[in-house]
C-alpha beads as a LAMMPS data file, in Angstrom:
LAMMPS data file: protein, C-alpha beads

166 atoms
165 bonds

1 atom types
1 bond types

-500.0 500.0 xlo xhi
-500.0 500.0 ylo yhi
-500.0 500.0 zlo zhi

Masses

1 110.0

Atoms # bond

1 1 1 380.252 203.883 390.103
2 1 1 383.616 205.589 390.127
3 1 1 383.814 208.235 387.403
4 1 1 387.597 207.948 387.315
5 1 1 387.286 205.010 384.898
6 1 1 386.986 207.476 382.027
7 1 1 390.425 209.022 382.588
8 1 1 392.356 206.718 380.205
9 1 1 389.831 207.334 377.428
10 1 1 389.968 211.061 378.018
11 1 1 393.756 211.106 378.012
12 1 1 393.973 209.174 374.777
13 1 1 391.613 211.609 373.092
14 1 1 393.289 214.665 374.576
15 1 1 396.794 213.494 373.710
16 1 1 395.732 212.838 370.149
17 1 1 394.047 216.217 369.806
18 1 1 396.700 218.307 371.489
19 1 1 399.880 216.800 370.121
20 1 1 401.783 218.913 372.612
21 1 1 404.587 217.008 374.268
22 1 1 405.046 219.683 376.906
23 1 1 401.830 218.569 378.606
24 1 1 402.792 214.895 378.773
25 1 1 403.921 215.160 382.385
26 1 1 400.519 216.575 383.324
27 1 1 398.728 213.827 381.405
28 1 1 400.763 211.230 383.293
29 1 1 399.929 212.856 386.619
30 1 1 396.224 212.712 385.801
31 1 1 396.422 209.135 384.599
32 1 1 398.322 208.007 387.699
33 1 1 395.804 209.642 390.031
34 1 1 398.126 212.406 391.249
35 1 1 395.366 214.959 390.897
36 1 1 396.737 217.674 393.183
37 1 1 400.091 217.535 391.394
38 1 1 398.285 217.608 388.049
39 1 1 396.338 220.641 389.209
40 1 1 399.598 222.434 390.047
41 1 1 401.146 221.369 386.750
42 1 1 398.282 222.639 384.598
43 1 1 397.873 225.785 386.671
44 1 1 401.521 226.611 385.955
45 1 1 401.148 225.623 382.292
46 1 1 398.178 227.960 381.903
47 1 1 400.258 230.904 383.120
48 1 1 402.169 230.758 379.831
49 1 1 399.273 229.627 377.629
50 1 1 396.029 230.734 379.346
51 1 1 393.735 229.941 376.403
52 1 1 394.954 226.413 375.703
53 1 1 391.722 224.422 375.629
54 1 1 393.387 221.085 376.371
55 1 1 395.240 222.491 379.370
56 1 1 392.044 224.131 380.621
57 1 1 390.169 220.820 380.365
58 1 1 392.965 218.967 382.142
59 1 1 393.112 221.614 384.846
60 1 1 389.361 221.272 385.352
61 1 1 389.694 217.483 385.629
62 1 1 392.535 217.801 388.121
63 1 1 390.562 220.287 390.215
64 1 1 387.444 218.132 390.228
65 1 1 389.202 214.854 390.908
66 1 1 391.298 216.377 393.693
67 1 1 388.131 217.103 395.635
68 1 1 386.708 220.344 394.268
69 1 1 383.949 219.187 391.914
70 1 1 381.906 222.387 392.228
71 1 1 384.913 224.425 391.128
72 1 1 385.362 222.009 388.211
73 1 1 381.703 222.352 387.227
74 1 1 382.132 226.135 387.199
75 1 1 385.321 225.891 385.122
76 1 1 383.674 223.611 382.567
77 1 1 380.581 225.796 382.532
78 1 1 382.773 228.740 381.506
79 1 1 384.461 226.607 378.845
80 1 1 381.037 225.638 377.489
81 1 1 380.331 229.313 376.829
82 1 1 383.374 229.492 374.554
83 1 1 383.266 225.955 373.135
84 1 1 379.535 225.231 373.169
85 1 1 379.634 222.319 370.705
86 1 1 382.936 220.813 371.824
87 1 1 382.549 217.167 372.838
88 1 1 385.514 217.137 375.254
89 1 1 384.190 220.152 377.126
90 1 1 380.691 218.679 377.276
91 1 1 381.742 215.249 378.520
92 1 1 383.991 216.720 381.193
93 1 1 381.215 219.053 382.329
94 1 1 378.917 216.041 382.572
95 1 1 381.490 213.966 384.416
96 1 1 382.086 216.777 386.918
97 1 1 378.456 216.363 387.959
98 1 1 379.222 212.728 388.765
99 1 1 382.238 213.767 390.869
100 1 1 379.875 216.000 392.840
101 1 1 377.288 213.197 393.223
102 1 1 374.788 215.210 391.148
103 1 1 373.529 212.111 389.382
104 1 1 370.085 213.499 388.670
105 1 1 371.633 216.544 387.005
106 1 1 374.074 214.394 385.067
107 1 1 371.383 212.156 383.591
108 1 1 369.833 214.621 381.100
109 1 1 373.299 215.903 380.204
110 1 1 374.450 212.388 379.298
111 1 1 371.152 211.609 377.560
112 1 1 371.734 214.564 375.258
113 1 1 375.365 213.567 374.748
114 1 1 374.615 209.947 373.789
115 1 1 371.804 211.102 371.504
116 1 1 374.250 213.368 369.673
117 1 1 377.114 210.830 369.860
118 1 1 375.529 207.359 369.842
119 1 1 378.777 205.569 369.017
120 1 1 381.074 207.383 371.415
121 1 1 382.471 204.991 374.005
122 1 1 383.150 207.625 376.693
123 1 1 379.646 209.066 376.410
124 1 1 378.035 205.612 376.535
125 1 1 380.045 204.512 379.558
126 1 1 379.509 207.842 381.329
127 1 1 375.777 207.444 380.873
128 1 1 375.951 203.853 382.144
129 1 1 377.820 205.033 385.241
130 1 1 375.262 207.775 385.776
131 1 1 372.419 205.263 385.634
132 1 1 374.277 202.961 387.989
133 1 1 374.650 205.775 390.505
134 1 1 370.906 206.346 390.214
135 1 1 370.485 202.642 391.060
136 1 1 368.950 201.884 387.663
137 1 1 371.118 198.807 387.330
138 1 1 369.350 196.926 384.525
139 1 1 369.345 199.999 382.302
140 1 1 372.943 200.785 383.284
141 1 1 374.014 197.303 382.157
142 1 1 372.328 197.865 378.794
143 1 1 374.459 200.987 378.319
144 1 1 377.627 199.199 379.432
145 1 1 376.860 196.632 376.735
146 1 1 376.420 199.428 374.185
147 1 1 379.813 200.794 375.214
148 1 1 381.337 197.320 374.882
149 1 1 379.823 197.024 371.412
150 1 1 381.826 200.118 370.456
151 1 1 385.022 198.961 372.204
152 1 1 384.823 195.204 372.753
153 1 1 386.844 193.990 375.690
154 1 1 387.440 197.452 377.155
155 1 1 388.583 196.962 380.752
156 1 1 386.895 200.120 382.053
157 1 1 383.527 198.979 380.728
158 1 1 384.076 195.455 382.062
159 1 1 384.831 196.836 385.527
160 1 1 381.758 199.068 385.391
161 1 1 379.629 196.087 384.404
162 1 1 381.100 194.021 387.217
163 1 1 380.283 196.635 389.857
164 1 1 376.807 197.185 388.473
165 1 1 376.102 193.460 388.748
166 1 1 377.319 193.445 392.349

Bonds

1 1 1 2
2 1 2 3
3 1 3 4
4 1 4 5
5 1 5 6
6 1 6 7
7 1 7 8
8 1 8 9
9 1 9 10
10 1 10 11
11 1 11 12
12 1 12 13
13 1 13 14
14 1 14 15
15 1 15 16
16 1 16 17
17 1 17 18
18 1 18 19
19 1 19 20
20 1 20 21
21 1 21 22
22 1 22 23
23 1 23 24
24 1 24 25
25 1 25 26
26 1 26 27
27 1 27 28
28 1 28 29
29 1 29 30
30 1 30 31
31 1 31 32
32 1 32 33
33 1 33 34
34 1 34 35
35 1 35 36
36 1 36 37
37 1 37 38
38 1 38 39
39 1 39 40
40 1 40 41
41 1 41 42
42 1 42 43
43 1 43 44
44 1 44 45
45 1 45 46
46 1 46 47
47 1 47 48
48 1 48 49
49 1 49 50
50 1 50 51
51 1 51 52
52 1 52 53
53 1 53 54
54 1 54 55
55 1 55 56
56 1 56 57
57 1 57 58
58 1 58 59
59 1 59 60
60 1 60 61
61 1 61 62
62 1 62 63
63 1 63 64
64 1 64 65
65 1 65 66
66 1 66 67
67 1 67 68
68 1 68 69
69 1 69 70
70 1 70 71
71 1 71 72
72 1 72 73
73 1 73 74
74 1 74 75
75 1 75 76
76 1 76 77
77 1 77 78
78 1 78 79
79 1 79 80
80 1 80 81
81 1 81 82
82 1 82 83
83 1 83 84
84 1 84 85
85 1 85 86
86 1 86 87
87 1 87 88
88 1 88 89
89 1 89 90
90 1 90 91
91 1 91 92
92 1 92 93
93 1 93 94
94 1 94 95
95 1 95 96
96 1 96 97
97 1 97 98
98 1 98 99
99 1 99 100
100 1 100 101
101 1 101 102
102 1 102 103
103 1 103 104
104 1 104 105
105 1 105 106
106 1 106 107
107 1 107 108
108 1 108 109
109 1 109 110
110 1 110 111
111 1 111 112
112 1 112 113
113 1 113 114
114 1 114 115
115 1 115 116
116 1 116 117
117 1 117 118
118 1 118 119
119 1 119 120
120 1 120 121
121 1 121 122
122 1 122 123
123 1 123 124
124 1 124 125
125 1 125 126
126 1 126 127
127 1 127 128
128 1 128 129
129 1 129 130
130 1 130 131
131 1 131 132
132 1 132 133
133 1 133 134
134 1 134 135
135 1 135 136
136 1 136 137
137 1 137 138
138 1 138 139
139 1 139 140
140 1 140 141
141 1 141 142
142 1 142 143
143 1 143 144
144 1 144 145
145 1 145 146
146 1 146 147
147 1 147 148
148 1 148 149
149 1 149 150
150 1 150 151
151 1 151 152
152 1 152 153
153 1 153 154
154 1 154 155
155 1 155 156
156 1 156 157
157 1 157 158
158 1 158 159
159 1 159 160
160 1 160 161
161 1 161 162
162 1 162 163
163 1 163 164
164 1 164 165
165 1 165 166
C-alpha cells in the first residue's frame, strides 16, 4: 500500500497547527508530489528558523518521500527525543518505516499509536496500510473500515480498501 495517501491528512493538520503562510509553498510542493523541491524549500526555510517543528516535520517527509527513508527515520528519531509525546512526530516516524519497507518495525509503532489515539483517522489508516503491506488483508480491511467510521467517504481510505481487496 502506498504510504503517500496520508499526505493530504498530514497537510491539513500541519497547516492548521502552524498557521504560517510562509510555508504554504512548501506544503503545496509536498501535496503535489514535488518532494525534491519540497526538500529544498524546507531546507532553506530551516536556515532562518532551525527549530520550527512544522518545518522540520515537512523536511523529514520531503526527504523520506524523495527516496531517502533512512535519513527521514533518523530525522524523526531525533525529533522524538525533543517532542516525545507529539502525535505528528510519532505518526511521521511510523510512516517513514513504511517508506523504507520496514513493515514489521512499523506494526508495533502503529499499534501503540492507535491504542493511544483510537479515533485518529491518520493513525487508523496508517495501521491499515501497514497490515496490508504485511499481507494481512482481512485485518487491514477491518482497520480501513475503522478509519472510514471516523471519516466516512474519505477517498484515501476508499482507495486503500480498494487495493487491499485486489
